[in-house]
VMD Tcl script that draws the C-alpha trace (Angstrom):
set ca {
  {-109.39 -176.29 -130.18}
  {-110.60 -176.18 -133.74}
  {-109.47 -174.32 -136.82}
  {-112.62 -172.11 -136.82}
  {-111.96 -171.25 -133.15}
  {-108.40 -170.31 -134.13}
  {-109.69 -168.00 -136.88}
  {-112.01 -166.33 -134.40}
  {-109.23 -165.98 -131.82}
  {-106.91 -164.51 -134.48}
  {-109.52 -161.89 -135.39}
  {-109.86 -160.92 -131.74}
  {-106.08 -160.74 -131.30}
  {-105.61 -158.64 -134.44}
  {-108.30 -156.22 -133.27}
  {-106.76 -155.98 -129.80}
  {-103.30 -155.22 -131.25}
  {-104.58 -152.73 -133.84}
  {-103.48 -149.76 -131.72}
  {-99.82 -150.82 -131.90}
  {-97.53 -148.65 -134.00}
  {-95.29 -150.08 -136.74}
  {-92.34 -149.86 -134.35}
  {-93.99 -151.84 -131.54}
  {-93.62 -155.60 -131.36}
  {-96.35 -158.08 -130.51}
  {-95.24 -160.27 -127.59}
  {-97.14 -163.52 -127.10}
  {-97.00 -165.34 -123.78}
  {-97.86 -169.03 -123.73}
  {-96.61 -169.67 -120.18}
  {-98.96 -171.94 -118.30}
  {-100.17 -173.60 -121.50}
  {-100.01 -177.39 -121.17}
  {-101.01 -178.34 -124.72}
  {-102.10 -176.53 -127.85}
  {-103.92 -177.59 -131.00}
  {-101.89 -177.19 -134.17}
  {-104.88 -176.22 -136.33}
  {-105.92 -173.54 -133.82}
  {-102.34 -172.28 -133.51}
  {-101.87 -172.28 -137.28}
  {-104.87 -169.98 -137.69}
  {-103.49 -167.68 -134.99}
  {-100.17 -167.61 -136.83}
  {-101.76 -166.84 -140.19}
  {-103.83 -164.01 -138.74}
  {-100.99 -162.41 -136.83}
  {-98.37 -162.83 -139.54}
  {-100.61 -161.37 -142.23}
  {-101.18 -158.26 -140.09}
  {-97.98 -157.84 -138.11}
  {-95.35 -159.69 -140.18}
  {-91.94 -159.65 -138.45}
  {-93.14 -157.89 -135.31}
  {-94.23 -161.04 -133.45}
  {-92.18 -162.16 -130.48}
  {-92.56 -165.02 -128.02}
  {-91.91 -165.04 -124.32}
  {-90.32 -168.28 -123.10}
  {-93.12 -170.57 -121.94}
  {-90.88 -173.39 -120.68}
  {-93.02 -176.10 -122.31}
  {-91.09 -178.05 -124.96}
  {-94.28 -179.31 -126.64}
  {-95.69 -175.80 -127.02}
  {-92.32 -174.47 -128.23}
  {-92.11 -177.16 -130.91}
  {-95.72 -176.44 -131.96}
  {-94.85 -172.74 -132.30}
  {-91.85 -173.65 -134.44}
  {-93.97 -175.98 -136.56}
  {-96.43 -173.20 -137.46}
  {-93.53 -170.77 -137.92}
  {-94.35 -168.50 -134.97}
  {-91.24 -169.19 -132.90}
  {-87.89 -167.68 -133.79}
}
mol new
graphics top color blue
foreach p $ca { graphics top sphere $p radius 0.5 }
foreach p [lrange $ca 0 end-1] q [lrange $ca 1 end] { graphics top cylinder $p $q radius 0.2 }
display resetview
């Protein structure tokens, strides 16, 4: 997955979460994901963090590689 595809995905995610109130968290579920591109994920992180700041949560995906990638782009707690 490319960086431009990540930007596009982030825009779609931000639009789909726009109805959430300030009190609601954004829970991301990466279960079933085998591998993930860091550039794509970084763009997702930038888009979500700029719009939802500290409201982003992760469900445990059980994949150590994905978890480390999420930590690397500062999406995992």
